[in-house]
N, C-alpha and C positions, 0 to 999 in steps of 0.2 A: 569785853565782852566775854559773860563767861561760857562752860561749854557743858553739856545734859548727856555723861554716858550710861546706857544699858549692857547690863548683865542678860543672858540669854537664856540658859537652862534656870527655870521659875522664875525669870523675871518677865521678859518676855514673853512667853507662853507659861500656860501653868501645867508642872511635870507630869502631877498626882495624875493627869489625863491619859497618856501614853501609857503609863507606868498600872494604873489599875487593868487599862483594854490587855496587858500583858500577862497577868497575873489573872484573870477571866479566863485566858486561852488556853494557860498554861497550866493552871490550879483549881479552876472551875469553884465548883463549893466546896471544896476537900478541906477548906479551913474556916474557918472564923477568926480572919484577923483583923485589928482594924488599919484602914488604908492607908491615913495619915500617918499611920504609927508606922506602920511596915518601909513606907518610902523615907523619911526622918532618918529609921536605922541607917535603909540604903543608901541614902546621900553621905550621914556620918560615915559610914563603913567605908563609900566611896572617896573619899576624903584621907581616910588610912592610909590608902594603898594609893591614890593618885600620883604623888612623890616617885614612890619606887618604879613605876611604871611609864611614866614621861625619860624619865633617868637607864632604861633599857633592865632595872633589877628584877624586873618580875612582867611577863609577858601580858597583852589590854589581855587573853584569853584568863590566863591566874587571876586578874583583875576583875574581871567580867562575874570569876564563878564568887571569889572571895565578898565581893561586896553584897550580892543576894543571899551567899549563903550565910553569913555571918550576922546576914536581917533578920533572916528568918530563925536563926537560934535565938538571939535577941526573943524571940515568942516562944520558945521550946517548942521547935520544926524545926527538922533536919530534913534538907532537900540535898539530891545528888548534883554529881556534878554535869550528867545531860543534862539535869531539869533545870540548872544554875545557864546553861548556856543554850538551852531552849526558850527561857525565860527572856534573854537579852538580845536572843534574833529578833523576838514579835516585839520588844520594847523598841530596838534599832527598827524593825519596819515601819510603827507605829510614830517614828521620827520624823520619818520620808514624808509622814501626811497632817503636819505640824498643821495650826490653824493658832492664831490672834484669836483673840477676846474682841468682840468690838468695841469695848472700852479703851481695852490698851492701840486699837485703832485710834480714838479718840485722842488720847493721849498724843500719839506719838504724829498726826496730824495738826494738835495746837503746837507741837513743837517744830515742826520743819519750815522753815523757809523765815522762823521768829530769832532762833539760839542754834549754837552749832551741834550739832550732837553725831553719836559716834558708840561703838559698839566696844567693848571687852570681851572675853567668852575661853573657858581654861578647856583643851584639849585638844587632839590629833587633827591637824589643820582639813584632812578630807571632810572628818566627820562633823567636826562644826559647822564647816561651809555647807554640808548639805544641808543640814536646819537652818543657818540663814537665809539658801534659796529657798526652801522648803517654807519659812516663814514669810517669803514675800520682803524680806526687811530690808531689799537694795531700791527699794519705791519711795523709802525716808532716809535710807543710811548715803551715804556715797560711800562707793568701795572703799576708796581709800583710807576714810574714817571707823573703817571695821576690821578690827583686830583679834585674833587668834591666837592663843600662845605657842600652838604649837608651828606658827609660823616667825612669833617674836625670836621665841626661844628661850623666854622667863612666862612663866604663870601666872597670878594670882594667887597666895598674898605677894609676890615678889614684887621689892618697889620699885624693878627695872621696866615691869612693862608700864604701870603709871609714868615714867619717867619718859620712857619710849612713846607713849602715845600722848605726853605735852608735848614734846620736842616735834612729832611728827605735823601735829592739830596749831602748833605754835599757841602755845598757852603757857599760863605760869598754874602750879597746881592751886593756889589760893583759890584760882576761877575755876575749877573742877569741879563738877557736882559727879557722883557715882550712882548707882538704881540700883541695889540688886539684893538677893535673897539670903547669899552665905556671911554670917556674923565675919567670920574669920577672911575668908578668900576675899568678900570684897570690901564689905566696909573697915575690921580692922586693916586689911591689906590699904585701900585707900588712903584713909587716916593717918597712917603712918608714913603716907607718900603728901602728904599736905594738903589732903582734897576733901572737899565736903563727902557725907556721906549719907544716900536715905538706905535706909533700910526698909528692904519691904518685903516682912514679915509674916505672910501670908501662913505658915503653921502656928503662931505666936510661939515662939521661942524667947525664953528667958533671957535676958542683956545679962552676959559674964559677970560677976564680980569682981569689981575692977579694973572694966574694960574698960574699950572705950566708948562713949555716948555718943552716939551719930548726932547729926545734923538733924533728921527728925527721923522717926520711925512711924511708918503706914503698914496696916493690916490687908488694905484690899487696894486693888484697881481705882477705885473711888476715890479712894483718899488721895492716893497719890496724885491724881489726878488734881484734886485743892492746892497740893504740896507746891505742883509745878505750875499753877496757876500765880501763885505767889512768887516764882521764879521769876517768872516771865513780865510780870507786872512789875518787882525791881528793878528788871533790865530796861524795860521802856523809859523809867524814870530816873537811869544813869546818865 
């Protein structure tokens, strides 16, 4: 029996929604910036400093300032440290009120009790568990199948976290599917570990030249549902 593992941020929920609300609260109509583009820039900039923040080379506050300041700079806009921290406070507050879409709930309803499912998410333990709880994820995912990098001591794309999940869930790498949005952390990380990867590419990112080709690529939750239905059909035939 295979298992399906889900990322959290921008996978179980659409991260642009709390991001957009934080932007409106802090900056209002001051700038005319493309929200998807600004969000994508913030995720890219966040990846640049995630490792150093986890190793204690920079503080979490410094990471928060860097990622949103640099994202704005990508659109030739300068914001202050204070504005960056106000944005982070609003964003964090919005993440305490996260909701899954009806389609994502339908996806999880389809999977639960039919195939083992779990979560891998990067970030500090308390911060990520707050998101998991806000989403009500334990309705579908057993607590023992929820893996936070801050608890494990390794973060995607490090192979160690994928191997840890296999060990804890009693699965072989070739039987694992990872559903995630980040090409490097989720897709490349999972495939280096011998897993199959399903790229939930909400933002229409291009596949890096010479990179791993995902087992499947979908651009919406509706397409993801169709792919998972096929996996479950295969499982019932095994």
